[in-house]
N, C-alpha and C positions, 0 to 999 in steps of 0.2 A: 178698643182701638186706643193704643198706646202712647204718649205723648213720646217719649223717649224709650227704646230699649237697649238696654247694654249689654254688651257682650264680652265676659270675663270679668269676674268679682274680685280681683288682684286688688291692688293702692290705688290706681286710677280709677277701674270700675266703681268700686266699691264706694269711694269717696263722691265721685261724682252721682251716684245713686242717691246718696245722702243729702247732697247740696241741691239736688234736681229736685227731689221730694219736698225740701224746707221751703222751695219757688215756687210749690203749686203742682208742679206736673206729675201725669201716673206714670211710674216707672217699672219695667221690668229688668229684672237684672238674672241674667244666664249664667251660670257656670256649670262646666262639664266636669269640673275635679272639686276642687275645695277651696271655699271661700277663705280670701287671704293673698291667694296666688303665690307667687315665689317668693316674695319676701318674708311671710308668714312660713310658709311649710317647707321650705328649702332654700333658705336665702337668709336674709337679714336676722330674724329672729333664732332660730336653730343654731348659726353660726357662734352669735353672740353668748346664746346661754351656753354655750359649751367653752366659749373664751371666759366667760366668768366662773366655771369652775377650774381652768388652770390656773385663774389668778388666785383662787381659793388655795390652789395647791402650791404655786407657787411662794405665798406670804408665809403657810406654813412650814416650808422648807429654809425661808430665812429667820423664823423664830426668835433663835438664838440672838439675831442682832438686835433683837428689839428687848430683848430680857426676858424671854419667856422660854422655858423650857420645857421643850413636849418629849416624852420616853419613846412611845412609838414612831416609827417610820411612817411618813405620810406616802400613800401611795393612792395612785387613781382606782375608783371602782368604776372601771369602763361603761359596763351594764347598767348603773346606776345612774352613772353621768347621761346616758343616754335616754333612760326613763324620764330622768327630771326633764330632758329636753322636751320629750313628746310630752308631758302634763302642761309644759308653759305653753305650749303651742296648741294645744286642744283646750286650754283654759282661753285663750285671748280669741281664738275660733269660735267659740262660744260666745264670747263677747259680741264679736264682731255681727255675729247672723243675729242676735238679739236686737242689735241697733237696725237691722232693716225691715222693722215692725213698720207696714205701711206700704211697703215696697214686695212687690211680687219676684221672689226669687226662685227662679225655674231651674232644675237640674236635670243636665243633661249635654249632648252636643248639639251646637246651634247650626242649621242650614240655614244660610242666607238665599231666599229664592228669588227677591228683586230687592231694590230701594226700602217696600215698604211692609214686605211679606218673611218672616222668618219662622221655620218650623224645628221644633224640638223633639224628643222620643214621645214625650205625652202633650206636647200644645202644637197649635198654628199659631202665631201671633200676627196682627196688623199694627203700624207703628207709623207715625209720622216723622220722629228720627231715629237713628242708628248711630250708638257710640261704640265703635270700636276700641277695645282695651282688652287685646289678647295676649298681651305680655310677649316674653321672650323663654327661648331655650339655651341652653350650653352648647356652643358652637363646637363642631365634632372637626378635629386636624385629620386633616389627610394622614392616610398610615397608622393611626391610631384611633380606631373604631372603638367605641365604647363596648366591652364585653360583661362590665357588671362584676368583674371577679379582677383579671390582671389590671385591666384597663379601665378607671371609673371617671366619672363626671362629678363635676361640684357638688350635685345633688344626690348621686348615688354615694359618696363618702360618708355621706352625715346616717348612712343606715348601716355603718361597720358594724359588725358584731364583737370585733376584736379590734385590737391595735395592732397595724403592721409594723415589723421589726426595721423594714426601711421602706421608705418612700419617694420615690421620683416626683417631682411639680413640674410639670411643663407649664410655663406661663408665670411670669414674675410679677403680674401686676397685682392689685387689690386682694382678688379672691385667693391666689397663689399664696402670698406673702402670710394672709389670715391663718389658712389652714397650716403652713410651714410652722407658725406659731403654737399654733395647737397641737400639734402631732408630734413636735419637737418637745414641748411641756411634759406629753403623754409617755414619751420614751422613744420615739421613732427615729431611727438616721436618717435624715432628711438633707435631697438634695434639691436645689432648686436651678433648673435650665430658663433662661430667657434669651430671646433672640438677638434683642435690643441692647445697647451698651451700658442699661443700668437696669438695676430693679424699679418698679412702679413708673413704667414709661409715661412721662408727658407731668410728673409732678417733679416740682422744685429740685433741680441736680443735687443740691446741698443736700435736703433732706432725705434725698433716694442714697446718697452717698451714708450717710449717717447709721440710716438703718440698715444698710449692707454689713457696717462694720459692727454693728450691735447683733445681727446676725452669726456672724463669723465668731464671734465670743460665743455665742452657744453652741459651737460647734456645726451650725445650719453650714452647706455646703452651698456657696452662689455660683453659678457658671453663665457667665453676661457673654452677649456675643457668642451666643452657642446654639447652635440649631438642633431641634431635639431629635432630630433623625439621625445623627450623629451617634448615638447615645445606646449602648446595649441596655436594654432593658432587663435582661437575665442577671443583672447584676441587684434588683430591687423586688420586692417581696409585689409592690404593686405600686402603679403609674396614676397620678391624678392630672388629669389633663383640663386646664382652664385658662382659656387663651381667647377668651370672650365670650359674648351672647349673642343670638341672632333672632331677628323679629320673629314674629309667630304671624305670617300673612297668608296661611293655604285657606282655601273656600271662600276666595273673596272674587272668583271670576262671573258671577252672576250680578257683581254689582257695575264691573269695569271702572273701577277708579285707580287713578295712577297711583305706583308706586316705585318706590326708587332701589338703591343698592341696599340700603340700611334699612327699609320699613315702607309703610305708608306714607305717601306724601301727602302733607296737609300746608295751610298756609299758616300765618301768624295768629288766627283764629280758631286752632285747632280743625279748621273745617278740609274736608277731602274733595275729589274734584267734579263731586257731587254734592249739590246744595244741602242736602237732608242728612248728609253721611259727615260724622266727626270720628276722630282718632286721638287718644290719648296715652301714654305710658309709654312702656318699652317699645311696642309694637310701631311708635314713629319712628324710633331707630335714632333719637336723640343722646338726651343725657338717661342713662341706664339707671337711675336712683329712684328708691322707692318714694322717699320725699317731692323728689321733680315729678315723677309719675300722680301723685297726688294732687300737687299744684295745677296740671295739667287736667285732669279729670276735673276739678273743680271750674277751671274756666271754663272748659266745655261746655258744661253742663249751664253755667250761667250765658253762655252764649248762646246756645238752644233755648234758653227760656227768656232771653232779651235780645233776638237778632239784631235789633235795632240800635241797641248799645252795647254795642261789642266790643271786647277785651282783647287785646293783643298778650298771646302768653308769651313775653318777651321779656321777664325778669333774668337778668344776666347773673345775679347775684345766687348762687347756688352752692352752698358748703358741700365739700367730699372729706368722708370720713372713711379711716381704715384703721383696724378695732388691733393692730399689734402690740405688742409691748415693747418700747413705749408705744402710744398712740399718736396716730398723723392724722391732721386737719390741715386744710387748706380752704381759702375762699377770693374771689377774684382774681386777680393778675398775679401771675407767677415774677422772678427775675427776668426770665427770658423775654416773657410776651410784655412786660412793663418794659422794657429797653428797645422793642421792634416799636411801641405805640407812643411812646413819649420822649423829648430830647432830653430831658435829666431826668433822674430816679434818686433816692435818697433810700439808703437799707438801713434799718435797725434793728438789732439784736440781742436778745438777754438769753443768756444760759442758765438752765434750771437750776444749775450748782450753786446759783446764786439765791436761788428762793429758799427761804425761810420752812415753810409748809414741804416743798418737795424733797428736801431733807429729812423732817421729821418721817416723812412717810417713806424714805428712803426708794424714792424715785425719782433722783435728779438729772437724769440722763438726758438730753435733748436740750432744744430751745425754742424761743418764739422769735419769728422774723417778718419785720412790717414792710412793705415796699409803698412809698408815698411818691409825688410828684415832687421833685424838688422845688419847683416856682412855687407853687400853691400851698403845698404841704398837705394835699387832701391824700387819704389813704386810697390806694389801690386795690392792694391784696394783700394776705396775710399767709402764712404755714407755721404751724405747730407741727413739731415732734416732742412729746414728752407727756407727763401724766395729764389726765382727764383733757386732751387737747381737742376732743369730739365736742366736748362741753363749753370749753373755752372760745370756740373758735365763733359760736353763736354772737360775741360781743364785736367783733371784725367784721360779720355780715349785717350786722346791723349798722354800724359805722362806714361802710361803704353805701348801703342802701339809702343811708340819711346825707351822703355826702359830705360827712364829717372831715375834717382835718385833725393834722396829727395835735393840735396845741388843745384842740375843743376836746378831745378824748383824754387827752394826757392831764387835762383838768378835772377828772371826773374821781371821787376820793372811791379807792377800791379797800374791802376789809381787810384787816392784818390780823393774825396772818394766815393767809390763804394763797392758794395757787394763781388766783384770778389778778391776782396784785402785780402777777408778774409782768401782765400787759401794760400797766404803766412804767413800770422798769424797764422795757424793752422798747418805749417811745424818749427816753431819757435821752 
């Protein structure tokens, strides 16, 4: 009899298993595919690995501006770029699996028989509690079925063996913009189609407009307010459809738990409608971010181990990161949200053109934008488009979580010359 059986070894399930083990629970972790889930195998890690390769390519192309003469013309070796990506994934997966010592990792599809019994191809399990961490899959847009050749998903594009001459990207969200960045740098002719009025729907309008301007400079065609069904697919070698993800919630009929339009219904403690069933990660249909899935998984494990001292999974300070060039990151409220919730707000901005380190690195495009309460000076949110935005945003995450105001953060001494000192400059 296990204390806890976790279905899914992605970021939520993996971290839940580690936490549950540390709290003394006997844990089984069931995975039908690969440890690491979407993030490691077909999401965060492989895309950022590709992005790192194109960053090197772009730097080499600009070497002359740094006073470096390179005789050969820099060209992408796509098979080797893909091989490096696979090596990194395998290395990280091996490391994750080694950390599961003391946890029973069971392979194969999990068939839930009832709230305390689960069957796999090789095992029948009895368990006191179940944590569902089944993840999500790419949403298939009606009229654009994935065939793996012409019309591909965000997972299938990672396994291409050659660079497409032209690529239509349907969906101008985070995934679409990152792949636009990757394949534009690799030489593809890119067109992005977005049905809403801006790239990155939901992101601060000023930041989204800046990215659109930068994309157009890179000769990436951006068509907002455009329905993909109006586009002639014959004009493109391949079509990438990335219009979001949907929760994997099949096979729950024997549990008779509540589900909603976006995923498994859970309360603030990540408990489903049956007392011993919990859910965490993408399958809950909340924020589909790996770091948020990890947070949920850990909270769920702690609540299962100590139900009398249960914690709410209600931390609203969740950073979002987009690895375009320049990078984008934001946390807390954006300008529109802040205006809806506060009677008066203050906007502070600093352009990276004024940053010594940004100039040194030749990455001076973009800005930092900070939103605060006009009355108290309390920091409500921040958005960054610029160099190392995905690293710098953590400072604002800490500031918002700690309830810091502009004056307190401004009093902090940042080293010079660094990108981070632009944070203080933005607060002046």
